[in-house]
N, C-alpha and C positions, 0 to 999 in steps of 0.2 A: 572648470566650475566645481568639480568634486574636491579638488585640492584647495580651492578657496574656502569652500564650506568646511572642510576638515580643519583648515587653519583657524577659522573663526571659532569653531567649536572647541578646539584646543585652547584658544585664548580665553574663552568663557570658562572652561574648566579650570584654567590657571587662576583666573580672577576669583572664582568660587573657592578654590582651595586656600588662596591667600586670605580671604575674608571669613572663612568658616569659623575660626575661633578669634576673630579680630573685631575691631570696633564697628565696621560698617553694618554687619547683620544685626548686632545688638542695638545699634542706633535706630535702624529701620523699624525694629519691633518695639523697643521701649518708648521711643518718642511718639509712637502712634497710640499709646495706651491712655494717656491722661484725659484727653478731651472726650472720647467716646465713653470711657468709664464714668466720667462725671455727668454726661448728658444723654446717654442712650436709653436709660430706663424711662418708661412712660410715666407721665404725671396725670393722674386721674384717668388713666386708660388711653391717653393721647401721647404719642411719641413726638418729641420736639427735636428738630434738626439743627438748632443753633450751634451746638457743640461741634457738629460735623463741619459747619461753615467756619468756625474758628480753627478747625484742623487744617482745612485746605487754604484758608486765608493767611494763617500765621505759622502754625506748627509745621506744616508740610514744607514750605520754602526753607525754613531753618533746618529741618531734618535733612532735606535733600542737599543743601549746601554743605553740611557736615559730612554726609556720606560721600559725596563727590570728592571733597577735600581729602578724606581718608584714603579713598581708592587711588587718587592721583599721587598722593605723597608716598604711598607704599613702595612704588618703583623708584621714585626720586631718591629715597634714602639709600637704595642699593645701586644707584646710577644705571638703572635699566638692565643690570646683568641677567636677571631672571627672564626678561622678555627676549633679550638678544640670544640667550641660550636655547630658546625654543625653536629658533631657526625659521620663523615665518615672518612675512613682511610687517614692518612696524605700523603701516597704515591699518592693517587688519587687527593689530594689537589695540590700536586706538578704538576701533569699532567694538572690540570685545569689552573694553573698559566702559564705553558708553552704554552698551546693551546690558552689562552687568549692573550698572547703576540704575538703568531703567527697570530691571528686574527687582532691585531692592526698593525702588519707588513703588512698584506694583505691590510688593509684599506689604509695605506700610499701609497702602490704601486698602488692601484686603483685610488687614487686621482691623481697621476702622469698620469696614463693611461687616466683618464677622461679629463684632461686638454689638453693632446696631441690629444685625439680624437676630442675635440672641435676645436683645432687648425687645424686639418687636413681638416676640412670643408672649410677652406679658401685657401687650396693648389690648384694647377692646376688640380690635379686628383680628388679632393673632397673626400667625404666619400666613402669608398669601403668596401665590406665585407672582402676581403683578408687583407686589411690594418688594419681594426678593429681587426680581429682575431689575426694577428701577434703581434700587440701591446698589446692585452690582454694577450696573451701567454707570452710575455716578462715580463709583470707585475707579472704574476704568477711565472715565472722563477726567477725573482728578490727575491720573497718571499722564494722560496725553497732554493736557494743558500745561502741566508743570515740566514736561520733558525738555523743553528748550534750555532750561537751566543746566542740564547735564553737560552737553558739549561746551557751553559757555564757561561753566565752572571748571571743567577739566582743563581747558585751554588756559584760563586765567590763573589757575593754581599751578600748572606746570610752567607757565611763562613768567607770571608776575607775582605769584603767591597772593592773588587778589580774590579770595573766595567770597568776599562780601559784596562784590560788584553785581553779580547776577541776583543775589538776594535783595539788594537795595532796589534794583530795577523791577524785580517781581513785586515787591511790597508796594512801591510807589505806583507802578502801573496797575496793580490790583485795586488799590484804594482810589485811584483816579479814573475808574472805569466810566463814571458818569460824564467825564469830559470828552470821551471818545465818541465820534459819530457812530461807529460800528464796533463796539467793544469786543464782540465775538471774534473779530478778525485780527485782534492784537493779543498775542498769547498771554501776557501778564494780566490783561483785563478779562480775557476769555476765561481764565481760571476762576474768576469771581462770578461771572454772569451765566455761563453755560450750565453749571450744576442746578440752577433754578428750573431748568427744563426737566430735571429728573427727581429732585427731592423738594419738598415744600418749604423752602427757606429763601429769603431775599439776600442779595449781596451784603447787606448790612448785618446779617445774622438774625434778623427778626423773622418770625414765622410768616409764611406766605399770606396769611389772613390779614396781616397788618397793612398791606397795600396790594390788594388783588389786581389793581390796574397795572402797576409796575410789574408784578410777577407775571401777569398774563401777557404783557408786551414782550418781556424777555423770553418767554417760553413759546410764544405764538408762531414764530417763523422757524420751522424745522429745518428748512434748507439753509438758513443763515447759521443755525447751530452746526449742521453738518459741514458747512464751508469753514466755519471756525475751527472745528476739529481737524479738518484737512490741512488748514494753514499751520496749526500747531504741530502736526505730524511732519509736515514738510520742513518746518523750521528746525525740528530735531534732526531730520535726515541731512539737511543742507549744512547745518552747523557742524554736525559730526563728520561729514565728508570733508569740509574745509579743515577741520582740526586734524583729521587723519592725514591729509596731504601735507599740512605744516609739520606734523610730528615725524612723518617719514623723511622729509627733507632735512629737518633740523638735527635728527639723531644719526642720519647716515653721513652727514658731513664730517 
């Protein structure tokens, strides 16, 4: 177990070193800036969260697709010589890639959270513990609900150079949330509806006050929200495990 943990940590360090001065980190930070910078400042003392909705509905899927493609293609260009030289199983290397992409996704969402937190200081309520906690939870929820795109994107980029397939699925599934009987349990749709349980914005990007009945219905069932987050986390783990098994077999042949 210690050897497996050490190998995974070595893989994460290798991914971090490769990305330190490369595109993935810059993309994760820069792509997260436009929406919150445009919309985080309060209007007449009230903070509006529509720009945060546009972030996780549109900008986050695009950002994550580009980050995953950059991470996947970094080793493809060197024909995996860097990974093979580290001497640990390729399955663990795949997990390291997926977890590094997840860390970059978390970084993006924390940038959005940080800007909104700074903006809340100028609202009529000011900084509050409850407001800070709910916004932080929303940032983490955005990470979990989008996480399925990471292993899917890694596999399709490595196998088929198809970085836009998970992006298309995420966007279509997200905007089709109203067609799903239980959108919280389908990761692309969950990314649109679960944040309403944490910040006052509808899946359409309108303020919660525009349709209190819909917002209340989406946020009312806490157990369904937790179940949706569990499904999203399991989807990430299962897809990553499947990708790791494929990667180990394909590269060792």
